[in-house]
Each structure stands twice: as C-alpha cells, then as structure tokens.
N, C-alpha and C positions, 0 to 999 in steps of 0.2 A: 504494500500500500504506500502511496505517496504521503509525505508529511501532512498532518492536519493543518488547517489554516491557523494563523496566529491567534492566540486567545482560546484555542480549542485543544482537545485531547481525544484520544481514542479510549473507549471504555469497553471492558470485556464483561459479558453477561452469560450466566448459566440459565438454561431453560429446563425446568423440571415439570413434572406432572401437575404441580400445584401453582406454578407461576414462574416469574423471571427474577433472578437475584444478581446483584452486582458482584463480580468476582475481582474487580480491581480496575484502577485507572492505569492505562498503558503508556501515556505520554504522547507527545506530538509525532514522534518518529521512532516507534518501538522496533527493536530487533527481536531476539528471542527473550521471552518473559516467562518465568516460572510462576505458577499459581496453584491454588488448591480449591477444589470445588466441594462445598459442603452438600451432602445429600445426594440423591440419585439424579445427577444431571444427564439429560438425554441429548442436548444440543448446546452449542456455543454461538454467541453472536457478538459482533463488534459494532459499536455505534460511534459517531462523532458527537462530542458533547462540549460544553463550555469548560474551560480549564478548571481543574479541581474535581470534575465529575459531578454526577447527579444521583440522587437516590432512586429515581424512577425516570426512565427515558421516554420521551415522546417522539423520538426520531426513528425513522426507518433504519434497519441495519445496513451497514456497509458490507458486511460479510456474515454468513451463517453456515454452520456445518454440524452435521449429526455426529455423535460419538458412537462408534461401533462397539 
C-alpha cells in the first residue's frame, strides 16, 4: 500500500462473528507489523483513519482478507 495521506494512518481490524474490533494502528507507511488478535477472528481489514486511530471506523476498507 502506498503511504496514507498526511494526518492519517492505517488501522488494522479483526472481524469476528460478533463484530469488528481494532487490532492496532499501523502508521502512515507500515512495513511488517506484529499483532495479536483476541478471540476467534475470521477476517482482517485495513482502513485509512485520522492519525491516532478511531474506536469505530466509518470508512470502507482499503484491504480485506479471510484467515484460513
């Protein structure tokens, strides 16, 4: 992914059967980032958010992937 615009960050989300939870803020231009998912996460999503991240995203995902 190209760097997020100034004043924004990428944020990682875990999608479970009961909802979506933030797994962390990745920064404007992330490389490889380690994270832990609490609970049975079935998919991951990345959104672009304001710097610092948000508790709940209202943005469409930039990327989504299922966990096998």
